[in-house]
Backbone as JSON, one array per atom type, in Angstrom:
{
  "sequence": "MAAAFEGRVALVTGGSRGIGRATALRLASEGADVAISYVSRTEDAQQVVSEITALGQRAVCQVCDVANPEQVQQLVDQVREELGGIELMVHSGAISSIYDHSELSYDRWYEMINVNLTGTYNIVFAVKDEMIKAGFGRIVTISSIAALRARQTQIHYSASKAGVIALTRCCAEAFAEHNVRINCVAPGLTETDMAHGLSEETIENLVQQTPMKRIGQPEELASTIRFLLSEESSFMTGQTLVASGGRVLLP",
  "N": [[128.96, 105.91, 93.61], [126.29, 104.8, 91.86], [122.78, 105.97, 91.27], [119.98, 104.16, 92.45], [117.86, 103.83, 91.01], [118.73, 104.6, 87.91], [119.03, 105.37, 84.27], [116.84, 103.86, 84.22], [113.04, 103.48, 82.9], [110.18, 104.0, 84.44], [107.15, 103.69, 84.83], [103.69, 105.22, 86.76], [100.93, 104.49, 87.69], [98.22, 106.73, 88.29], [99.68, 108.97, 89.03], [99.73, 111.62, 90.18], [99.47, 112.74, 92.5], [99.05, 111.63, 96.11], [99.55, 108.37, 97.24], [100.62, 107.57, 94.73], [102.13, 110.18, 93.11], [103.9, 110.77, 95.33], [105.25, 108.4, 94.68], [106.46, 108.79, 92.52], [107.98, 110.87, 92.48], [110.09, 109.81, 94.24], [110.96, 107.84, 92.86], [112.24, 109.2, 90.46], [114.25, 110.91, 92.05], [116.06, 108.94, 92.24], [117.53, 108.17, 90.1], [115.69, 108.03, 87.42], [113.84, 107.81, 84.97], [110.29, 109.22, 84.35], [107.37, 108.36, 83.84], [104.08, 109.53, 84.42], [100.69, 108.43, 85.06], [97.47, 109.82, 85.22], [93.58, 110.75, 86.32], [92.12, 112.91, 86.01], [92.76, 115.48, 87.24], [94.74, 117.75, 86.39], [96.42, 119.98, 86.51], [97.64, 118.86, 88.88], [99.1, 116.8, 87.7], [100.78, 118.1, 86.09], [102.23, 119.61, 87.74], [103.88, 117.39, 88.97], [105.33, 116.57, 86.72], [107.08, 118.91, 86.75], [108.45, 118.85, 88.6], [109.98, 116.76, 88.59], [111.25, 116.65, 86.06], [112.65, 119.04, 87.21], [114.63, 117.67, 88.97], [115.76, 116.68, 87.33], [115.6, 114.86, 85.11], [113.64, 113.02, 82.6], [110.07, 113.12, 82.09], [106.95, 112.45, 81.32], [103.34, 112.58, 81.3], [99.75, 111.52, 81.11], [96.79, 111.41, 80.64], [94.63, 108.68, 82.17], [92.25, 106.47, 82.14], [92.56, 103.57, 83.96], [90.42, 101.65, 83.57], [90.12, 100.99, 81.34], [90.89, 99.66, 78.06], [91.99, 99.83, 75.93], [92.85, 102.88, 76.0], [94.98, 102.61, 78.23], [96.51, 101.27, 76.69], [97.12, 103.57, 75.03], [98.14, 104.8, 76.37], [100.42, 103.4, 77.66], [102.08, 103.22, 75.3], [103.02, 105.82, 74.19], [104.26, 106.4, 76.46], [106.56, 104.18, 75.75], [107.67, 105.61, 73.39], [108.42, 108.1, 74.06], [109.76, 107.73, 76.22], [110.86, 105.03, 76.26], [111.64, 101.8, 76.19], [109.2, 99.88, 79.46], [110.39, 99.69, 82.33], [109.57, 99.5, 84.91], [107.49, 99.52, 86.85], [104.45, 100.97, 88.69], [101.42, 100.32, 90.0], [99.26, 102.38, 90.72], [96.89, 103.76, 90.69], [94.02, 103.93, 91.93], [90.36, 103.17, 92.9], [87.53, 104.18, 95.67], [84.67, 103.48, 98.22], [81.93, 103.6, 100.14], [79.35, 101.78, 101.28], [76.48, 101.07, 102.77], [75.68, 96.74, 102.79], [72.73, 96.57, 102.47], [72.81, 98.98, 100.05], [74.75, 98.31, 97.91], [74.49, 97.92, 95.08], [74.47, 96.12, 91.89], [75.82, 97.88, 89.83], [77.37, 99.9, 90.92], [79.22, 97.7, 92.84], [80.26, 96.3, 89.84], [81.57, 98.5, 89.05], [83.74, 99.14, 90.64], [85.44, 96.93, 90.91], [85.94, 96.86, 88.41], [87.67, 99.17, 88.01], [89.64, 98.55, 90.0], [90.44, 95.65, 89.98], [90.43, 95.04, 87.26], [91.52, 96.89, 86.27], [93.8, 96.53, 87.15], [94.75, 94.03, 86.32], [95.03, 94.86, 83.14], [96.73, 96.84, 82.78], [99.18, 95.9, 84.06], [99.61, 93.81, 82.61], [99.47, 94.5, 80.4], [102.52, 95.95, 80.08], [103.99, 93.86, 80.34], [104.87, 91.42, 78.74], [107.0, 92.9, 77.18], [108.73, 93.71, 79.09], [109.14, 90.86, 79.72], [110.39, 90.41, 77.21], [112.16, 91.69, 77.52], [113.51, 90.45, 79.3], [113.94, 91.42, 81.91], [112.56, 92.79, 84.54], [110.28, 94.86, 86.6], [107.6, 95.28, 88.59], [105.47, 96.57, 90.97], [102.47, 96.57, 92.61], [99.28, 97.64, 94.2], [97.24, 96.99, 96.96], [95.47, 96.51, 99.61], [94.97, 97.17, 103.18], [92.16, 96.34, 104.04], [91.78, 94.53, 101.85], [92.61, 92.26, 103.71], [91.02, 91.89, 106.01], [87.66, 91.93, 107.8], [85.43, 93.85, 106.64], [82.37, 95.47, 106.48], [81.02, 97.4, 105.59], [82.66, 98.25, 102.86], [82.51, 96.29, 100.9], [82.82, 95.67, 98.39], [85.27, 97.12, 97.44], [86.72, 95.68, 99.1], [86.9, 92.74, 98.31], [87.96, 93.87, 95.85], [90.38, 94.06, 95.91], [91.57, 92.58, 97.57], [91.77, 90.92, 94.96], [93.44, 91.37, 93.6], [96.02, 91.34, 95.12], [95.71, 88.56, 94.89], [96.18, 88.47, 92.26], [98.79, 89.37, 91.56], [99.76, 87.52, 93.13], [99.79, 85.39, 91.36], [100.83, 85.9, 88.63], [103.53, 86.31, 89.64], [104.83, 83.89, 89.75], [103.8, 83.2, 87.02], [105.73, 84.92, 85.46], [108.41, 84.78, 86.64], [110.71, 82.97, 85.89], [111.3, 84.84, 83.49], [112.61, 87.04, 85.09], [111.24, 88.66, 85.59], [109.96, 90.35, 88.08], [107.59, 90.53, 90.1], [105.63, 91.98, 92.73], [103.59, 93.07, 96.01], [101.77, 95.86, 97.66], [100.21, 96.58, 100.78], [98.85, 99.35, 102.1], [98.19, 100.52, 105.05], [95.97, 103.02, 106.93], [96.22, 105.97, 105.42], [98.1, 109.28, 104.09], [96.53, 110.81, 102.41], [93.95, 111.9, 99.52], [92.35, 109.68, 99.77], [91.57, 108.6, 101.75], [90.77, 110.79, 103.44], [88.41, 111.26, 102.35], [86.98, 110.02, 104.17], [85.43, 110.52, 107.46], [86.31, 112.67, 110.14], [85.84, 111.76, 112.48], [85.87, 108.82, 111.64], [88.36, 109.05, 111.2], [90.45, 109.15, 113.45], [88.97, 107.26, 115.33], [89.93, 105.5, 113.49], [93.05, 105.92, 113.82], [94.07, 105.7, 116.86], [93.3, 102.53, 116.94], [95.41, 102.41, 115.68], [98.48, 100.68, 116.23], [100.67, 102.32, 116.0], [100.05, 104.32, 116.37], [98.96, 106.7, 114.83], [98.53, 108.43, 111.53], [99.62, 107.21, 108.45], [102.2, 108.44, 105.94], [102.26, 109.46, 102.17], [104.66, 109.33, 101.48], [106.45, 107.05, 103.24], [105.12, 105.05, 102.45], [106.05, 105.19, 99.41], [108.35, 104.64, 99.91], [108.44, 102.07, 100.54], [107.91, 100.53, 97.92], [109.57, 101.62, 96.56], [111.56, 99.87, 97.8], [110.55, 97.38, 96.53], [110.89, 97.53, 94.0], [113.73, 97.71, 93.69], [116.74, 96.73, 93.51], [117.65, 95.39, 96.15], [115.41, 93.74, 96.93], [115.81, 91.58, 95.78], [115.4, 88.96, 95.69], [112.66, 88.52, 95.71], [109.78, 87.9, 94.91], [106.03, 88.07, 94.28], [105.25, 88.64, 96.54], [103.23, 90.2, 99.43], [103.33, 93.3, 100.74], [103.05, 94.57, 103.99], [101.88, 97.85, 105.08], [101.05, 99.23, 107.96], [101.38, 100.86, 109.96], [101.33, 98.8, 112.27], [98.6, 97.9, 112.3], [96.95, 95.81, 111.22], [98.44, 92.65, 110.96], [100.43, 90.31, 109.92], [101.85, 87.19, 109.02]],
  "CA": [[127.95, 105.18, 94.0], [125.44, 105.16, 90.97], [121.66, 105.92, 91.64], [119.54, 102.64, 92.03], [117.81, 103.35, 88.72], [119.97, 105.34, 86.47], [118.87, 104.87, 83.11], [115.64, 103.52, 83.79], [112.5, 104.22, 82.57], [109.37, 104.3, 85.0], [105.9, 104.17, 84.64], [103.32, 105.2, 87.75], [99.7, 104.92, 87.48], [97.7, 107.86, 89.75], [101.06, 109.53, 89.98], [99.29, 113.17, 89.81], [98.94, 112.54, 93.84], [99.23, 110.95, 97.13], [100.8, 108.09, 97.17], [101.89, 107.78, 93.06], [102.61, 111.04, 93.48], [105.25, 110.02, 96.02], [106.46, 106.97, 94.31], [106.79, 108.66, 90.74], [109.61, 111.69, 93.2], [111.26, 108.67, 94.79], [111.79, 107.17, 91.49], [112.81, 110.13, 89.76], [115.25, 111.21, 92.72], [117.06, 108.03, 92.34], [118.09, 108.19, 88.35], [114.8, 107.08, 86.84], [112.54, 108.16, 83.9], [109.17, 108.64, 85.1], [105.72, 108.22, 83.2], [102.77, 109.0, 85.1], [98.75, 108.47, 84.37], [95.73, 110.32, 85.85], [92.18, 110.95, 85.07], [91.32, 114.41, 86.32], [93.85, 116.23, 88.08], [95.36, 118.04, 84.74], [97.37, 120.92, 87.07], [98.32, 118.31, 89.99], [100.09, 115.63, 86.84], [101.79, 118.67, 85.27], [103.53, 119.76, 88.28], [104.44, 116.74, 89.09], [106.2, 116.98, 85.48], [107.58, 120.11, 86.44], [109.13, 118.42, 89.69], [110.79, 115.7, 88.06], [112.33, 117.59, 85.19], [113.85, 120.0, 87.84], [115.45, 116.88, 89.54], [117.14, 116.12, 85.95], [114.88, 113.36, 84.56], [112.8, 113.08, 82.35], [109.16, 113.11, 82.51], [105.8, 112.48, 80.65], [101.97, 112.87, 82.04], [98.9, 111.45, 80.18], [95.14, 110.97, 80.98], [94.65, 107.51, 81.7], [91.37, 105.09, 82.95], [92.98, 101.96, 83.9], [89.75, 99.92, 83.06], [89.66, 101.0, 79.63], [92.58, 98.58, 77.46], [92.23, 101.4, 74.73], [93.34, 104.02, 76.91], [96.28, 102.1, 78.67], [97.29, 100.95, 75.71], [97.59, 104.44, 73.99], [99.58, 105.69, 77.9], [101.94, 102.91, 77.07], [102.22, 103.62, 73.76], [102.76, 106.94, 74.26], [105.79, 106.25, 77.38], [107.71, 103.82, 75.02], [107.69, 106.66, 72.49], [109.16, 109.31, 74.26], [111.24, 108.05, 77.13], [111.97, 104.42, 76.16], [110.97, 101.17, 77.12], [109.12, 100.59, 80.55], [111.69, 98.78, 82.73], [109.74, 99.32, 86.45], [106.21, 100.14, 86.79], [103.37, 100.92, 89.68], [99.89, 100.89, 89.32], [98.55, 103.06, 92.09], [95.62, 104.19, 90.94], [92.39, 103.17, 92.39], [89.63, 103.99, 93.96], [87.07, 103.92, 96.47], [83.59, 104.34, 98.51], [81.77, 103.05, 101.69], [78.23, 101.55, 101.0], [76.47, 99.38, 103.4], [75.18, 96.06, 102.13], [71.79, 96.7, 101.51], [73.56, 100.13, 99.18], [75.34, 97.96, 97.34], [73.73, 97.98, 93.83], [74.91, 95.5, 90.91], [76.36, 98.9, 89.23], [78.76, 100.01, 92.29], [80.44, 96.64, 92.81], [80.82, 96.3, 88.54], [82.32, 100.46, 89.18], [84.74, 98.98, 92.34], [86.04, 96.03, 90.5], [86.25, 97.14, 87.36], [88.52, 99.99, 88.15], [90.53, 98.2, 90.59], [90.65, 94.57, 89.67], [90.37, 94.62, 85.89], [92.3, 97.83, 85.82], [95.38, 96.37, 87.45], [95.4, 93.28, 84.85], [95.13, 95.7, 82.55], [98.24, 97.79, 83.02], [100.4, 94.32, 84.46], [99.33, 92.6, 80.89], [100.44, 96.18, 78.8], [104.0, 96.22, 80.3], [103.98, 92.52, 81.04], [105.88, 90.74, 77.33], [108.23, 93.81, 77.09], [109.78, 93.13, 80.47], [109.59, 89.49, 79.54], [111.19, 89.66, 76.08], [114.29, 92.29, 77.41], [114.49, 89.57, 80.55], [113.92, 92.24, 83.58], [110.83, 94.11, 84.89], [110.07, 94.95, 88.16], [106.64, 95.32, 89.4], [104.2, 96.94, 92.64], [101.18, 96.47, 92.16], [98.42, 98.64, 95.41], [96.53, 96.62, 97.11], [94.82, 97.67, 101.3], [94.8, 96.53, 104.5], [90.95, 96.33, 103.09], [91.95, 92.83, 101.82], [92.93, 91.15, 104.75], [90.49, 91.95, 107.13], [86.68, 91.76, 107.47], [85.2, 94.85, 105.91], [81.21, 95.36, 106.28], [80.59, 98.27, 104.4], [83.53, 98.23, 101.26], [82.74, 94.64, 100.01], [83.23, 95.82, 96.81], [86.4, 97.77, 97.74], [87.8, 94.68, 99.88], [87.22, 92.31, 97.5], [88.9, 94.17, 94.58], [91.93, 94.72, 96.45], [91.89, 90.51, 97.84], [91.51, 90.51, 93.9], [94.9, 92.2, 93.43], [96.6, 90.49, 96.38], [95.91, 86.85, 94.11], [96.69, 88.55, 90.95], [99.87, 89.91, 92.06], [100.87, 86.22, 93.37], [99.91, 83.61, 90.09], [102.11, 86.65, 87.93], [104.93, 86.57, 90.0], [105.04, 82.62, 89.57], [104.08, 82.95, 85.54], [106.75, 85.67, 85.42], [109.93, 84.28, 87.62], [111.78, 82.87, 85.19], [112.29, 85.31, 82.62], [113.77, 88.2, 85.43], [110.17, 89.71, 86.03], [109.4, 90.21, 89.64], [105.9, 91.25, 90.72], [104.85, 92.54, 94.13], [102.25, 94.33, 96.05], [101.97, 97.06, 98.64], [98.78, 97.05, 101.48], [99.38, 100.38, 102.79], [96.71, 101.02, 105.99], [95.73, 104.74, 106.66], [97.28, 106.8, 104.44], [97.06, 110.38, 104.47], [95.71, 110.8, 100.26], [92.37, 112.52, 99.26], [90.59, 109.11, 99.94], [90.96, 108.77, 103.46], [89.71, 112.53, 103.65], [87.07, 111.3, 102.04], [86.26, 109.14, 105.41], [84.78, 111.67, 108.62], [87.64, 112.98, 110.82], [85.7, 111.02, 113.81], [86.56, 107.69, 111.06], [89.9, 108.74, 111.2], [90.7, 109.48, 114.46], [89.38, 106.04, 115.76], [91.45, 104.41, 112.82], [94.31, 105.6, 114.53], [93.75, 104.63, 117.68], [93.26, 101.21, 116.76], [96.75, 101.28, 115.48], [99.52, 100.75, 117.67], [101.62, 103.78, 116.37], [98.53, 105.65, 117.19], [99.03, 107.77, 113.8], [98.33, 107.74, 110.03], [100.88, 106.94, 106.95], [102.7, 109.26, 104.7], [102.61, 109.18, 101.11], [106.27, 109.1, 101.34], [106.8, 106.18, 103.24], [104.7, 103.84, 101.41], [106.91, 105.78, 98.5], [109.92, 104.12, 100.51], [108.59, 100.68, 100.83], [107.55, 100.58, 96.84], [111.36, 101.84, 95.94], [112.26, 99.0, 98.02], [110.27, 96.53, 96.05], [111.7, 97.82, 92.63], [114.69, 98.03, 93.68], [117.38, 94.76, 93.73], [117.84, 95.31, 97.91], [114.29, 92.96, 97.75], [116.33, 90.75, 94.47], [115.21, 87.11, 96.26], [111.12, 88.38, 96.8], [107.99, 88.11, 94.44], [104.85, 86.97, 94.86], [104.55, 88.64, 98.4], [102.63, 91.34, 99.85], [104.27, 94.02, 102.24], [101.78, 95.35, 104.63], [102.55, 99.19, 105.77], [99.4, 100.05, 108.57], [101.78, 101.06, 111.42], [100.69, 97.65, 112.61], [96.81, 97.89, 112.41], [97.16, 94.54, 110.42], [99.72, 92.28, 111.15], [100.88, 88.55, 108.87], [100.9, 85.76, 108.97]],
  "C": [[126.29, 105.57, 93.08], [123.89, 105.21, 91.4], [121.0, 104.5, 91.49], [118.81, 102.47, 90.28], [118.13, 103.89, 87.8], [119.38, 104.54, 85.11], [117.86, 104.01, 83.19], [114.15, 104.07, 83.79], [110.95, 103.7, 83.4], [108.03, 104.84, 85.0], [104.73, 104.36, 86.26], [102.27, 105.86, 87.28], [99.3, 105.99, 88.74], [98.98, 108.4, 90.17], [100.7, 111.55, 90.22], [99.0, 113.68, 91.19], [98.87, 111.58, 94.67], [100.03, 110.19, 96.48], [102.01, 107.6, 95.56], [102.16, 108.97, 92.97], [104.45, 111.17, 93.89], [105.93, 109.57, 95.53], [107.64, 107.65, 92.99], [108.26, 110.26, 91.42], [110.17, 110.9, 93.51], [111.76, 108.09, 93.77], [112.64, 108.52, 90.39], [114.36, 111.02, 90.74], [116.43, 110.17, 92.75], [117.78, 107.54, 90.68], [116.72, 107.89, 87.2], [114.01, 108.43, 86.07], [111.63, 108.19, 84.22], [108.54, 109.11, 84.18], [104.85, 108.8, 84.44], [101.17, 109.35, 84.53], [97.86, 109.49, 85.33], [94.72, 110.84, 85.38], [91.77, 112.24, 84.93], [91.8, 115.53, 86.45], [95.29, 116.85, 87.15], [96.72, 118.99, 85.38], [98.34, 120.3, 87.85], [99.74, 117.57, 88.69], [101.54, 116.82, 86.2], [103.06, 119.61, 86.22], [104.22, 118.92, 88.94], [105.61, 115.91, 88.19], [107.22, 117.64, 85.94], [108.74, 119.68, 87.8], [110.0, 117.45, 89.3], [111.65, 116.15, 87.66], [112.99, 118.44, 85.99], [114.91, 118.99, 88.79], [116.58, 116.3, 88.26], [116.51, 115.23, 85.12], [113.72, 113.8, 83.8], [111.28, 113.18, 82.49], [107.89, 113.54, 81.68], [104.8, 112.55, 82.33], [101.0, 112.43, 81.1], [97.55, 111.06, 81.04], [95.04, 109.52, 80.89], [93.59, 106.44, 82.48], [91.64, 103.99, 82.44], [92.36, 100.88, 82.95], [89.07, 100.39, 81.91], [90.88, 100.66, 78.63], [92.71, 99.7, 76.58], [93.4, 102.49, 75.01], [94.72, 103.81, 77.69], [96.64, 101.56, 77.77], [98.07, 102.03, 75.21], [98.89, 105.29, 75.29], [101.03, 104.61, 77.35], [102.58, 102.82, 76.24], [103.48, 104.62, 73.74], [104.66, 106.97, 75.03], [107.32, 105.3, 76.59], [108.04, 104.5, 73.98], [108.22, 107.85, 72.81], [110.11, 109.16, 76.05], [111.77, 106.34, 77.0], [110.94, 102.7, 76.68], [110.68, 100.89, 78.6], [109.59, 99.16, 81.28], [110.79, 98.61, 84.53], [108.09, 100.5, 86.43], [105.16, 100.55, 88.24], [102.46, 101.43, 89.45], [99.33, 101.2, 90.83], [97.23, 103.84, 91.85], [94.64, 103.45, 90.47], [91.2, 103.73, 92.67], [88.42, 103.31, 95.17], [86.0, 104.54, 96.98], [83.21, 103.22, 98.97], [79.94, 102.9, 101.32], [77.44, 99.95, 102.27], [75.53, 98.14, 102.32], [73.74, 96.09, 101.51], [71.93, 98.25, 100.27], [74.16, 99.98, 97.79], [75.59, 97.5, 95.94], [74.86, 97.2, 93.1], [76.44, 96.66, 90.28], [77.73, 99.46, 89.98], [79.54, 98.58, 92.63], [81.45, 96.26, 91.71], [81.92, 97.61, 88.48], [83.77, 99.5, 90.16], [85.63, 97.72, 91.23], [86.62, 96.07, 89.07], [87.6, 98.32, 86.7], [90.02, 98.75, 88.55], [91.19, 97.08, 90.19], [91.16, 94.2, 88.09], [91.72, 95.35, 85.54], [93.87, 97.18, 85.89], [95.74, 95.39, 86.46], [95.46, 94.05, 83.82], [96.07, 96.51, 81.73], [99.16, 96.48, 83.44], [100.0, 94.09, 82.8], [99.63, 93.28, 79.4], [101.71, 96.01, 78.42], [104.72, 94.58, 80.34], [105.39, 91.73, 79.91], [106.66, 92.02, 77.26], [109.34, 93.58, 77.77], [110.19, 91.53, 79.99], [110.41, 89.08, 78.38], [112.48, 90.34, 76.52], [114.57, 91.59, 78.85], [114.45, 91.03, 81.58], [112.81, 92.79, 83.68], [111.05, 94.15, 86.09], [108.78, 95.93, 88.17], [106.04, 95.37, 90.83], [103.12, 97.26, 91.73], [100.58, 97.44, 94.17], [97.62, 97.77, 95.93], [95.84, 97.18, 98.58], [94.7, 96.71, 101.87], [93.13, 95.64, 104.12], [91.02, 94.81, 103.17], [91.83, 92.07, 102.33], [92.19, 91.14, 105.89], [88.85, 91.94, 106.69], [85.9, 94.02, 107.24], [83.65, 95.18, 106.02], [80.39, 96.39, 105.47], [81.61, 98.86, 103.05], [84.16, 96.4, 101.14], [83.24, 94.31, 99.1], [84.29, 95.82, 96.52], [87.49, 96.57, 98.58], [87.84, 93.53, 98.96], [87.83, 93.0, 96.02], [89.98, 94.16, 94.51], [92.15, 93.26, 97.01], [92.32, 90.42, 96.39], [93.39, 90.52, 93.39], [95.91, 92.03, 93.97], [97.17, 88.92, 95.17], [96.6, 87.33, 92.41], [97.96, 89.12, 90.65], [100.64, 88.32, 92.24], [100.84, 85.45, 92.25], [100.86, 84.87, 89.2], [103.4, 86.33, 88.37], [105.34, 84.94, 90.05], [104.97, 82.55, 88.06], [105.05, 83.95, 85.49], [108.55, 85.06, 85.58], [111.1, 84.35, 86.01], [111.99, 83.58, 83.8], [112.57, 87.04, 83.59], [112.54, 89.38, 85.71], [110.24, 89.52, 87.47], [108.25, 91.17, 89.8], [105.44, 91.28, 92.11], [104.12, 93.33, 94.81], [102.66, 94.84, 97.75], [100.62, 97.02, 99.42], [98.47, 97.58, 102.14], [97.55, 100.45, 103.81], [96.64, 102.32, 105.61], [96.75, 105.6, 106.61], [97.29, 108.6, 104.27], [97.69, 110.94, 102.96], [94.14, 111.3, 101.14], [91.35, 111.2, 100.0], [90.79, 108.72, 101.11], [90.84, 109.57, 103.82], [88.93, 112.15, 103.06], [86.27, 109.99, 103.51], [86.16, 110.64, 106.41], [86.31, 111.64, 109.44], [87.7, 111.54, 112.27], [86.45, 110.01, 113.16], [87.85, 107.67, 111.48], [90.61, 108.54, 112.4], [90.51, 107.58, 114.83], [90.22, 105.08, 114.82], [92.98, 104.49, 113.26], [94.73, 105.62, 115.67], [93.6, 103.46, 117.45], [95.2, 100.92, 115.91], [98.27, 101.75, 116.25], [100.74, 101.57, 117.61], [100.92, 104.81, 116.4], [98.94, 106.88, 115.62], [98.64, 107.4, 112.09], [99.45, 107.53, 109.09], [101.32, 108.39, 105.98], [102.72, 108.58, 103.55], [103.99, 108.57, 100.7], [106.72, 107.84, 102.05], [106.46, 104.97, 102.93], [105.33, 104.12, 100.17], [108.08, 104.32, 98.89], [109.64, 102.49, 100.31], [108.46, 100.31, 99.02], [108.68, 100.89, 95.83], [111.69, 100.19, 96.72], [111.6, 97.42, 97.42], [110.85, 96.12, 94.61], [112.59, 97.18, 92.79], [115.68, 96.29, 93.44], [118.14, 94.84, 95.09], [116.84, 94.46, 98.03], [114.78, 91.76, 96.63], [115.98, 89.1, 94.48], [113.32, 87.61, 96.6], [110.44, 88.76, 94.85], [107.11, 87.46, 94.81], [104.34, 87.91, 95.88], [103.91, 90.38, 98.7], [103.18, 92.53, 100.83], [102.94, 94.68, 102.87], [102.08, 96.17, 105.32], [101.36, 99.33, 106.53], [100.02, 100.25, 109.84], [101.48, 100.42, 112.37], [99.16, 97.25, 113.28], [96.67, 96.28, 112.26], [98.28, 93.94, 110.42], [99.44, 90.81, 110.24], [101.93, 88.45, 109.3], [99.29, 86.12, 109.98]]
}
């Protein structure tokens, strides 16, 4: 049986660590050539590239601030030149912070929206025309359960991630007739550097609020993303799948 992504070219932003890294390796293990972007962790990104090539697939990495449209275009151009047309795209790059409303300045608000929401727009719109022209494309965006419940110390983060869900839903309807599917994943607490920006007490409290009583693993999120990219989800577009150990339930 052929691998699910044999002959496909994938781009994973934020691919040097966490969910992005796990996803890049999962796609490569199932036959995809994979490009990853990162912001500052060059050694980690190069290690992911080495692991992908060890799986027998082609791989490249490039620095990219997704909030910068020029850098996004440079990233996409490089992937096309070195690997070919982008058919699968996972946008995992994001930032997070915690501030009381009294500390939430305009600059902090703007940075969060610019990276998490405008960055999602930048990368989706950089790849969608090529996918539409080819008549094939699979995109997964990453939101958060913070978009689905009140977070009084994450007003800016929650708003940015709620915007990702809305952007995904609207793009799905716009792209569907061209065989371009776009879906979203909303993770709960996951074993990543972002999670460990929280105190150990906070992490333990969140685990206790989770019916499954544990933290999620990047590889588990990668499996959910892999499903949405594959033809196993061929009649799904515009959806947001929650993977939170039961802490947030929809509808």
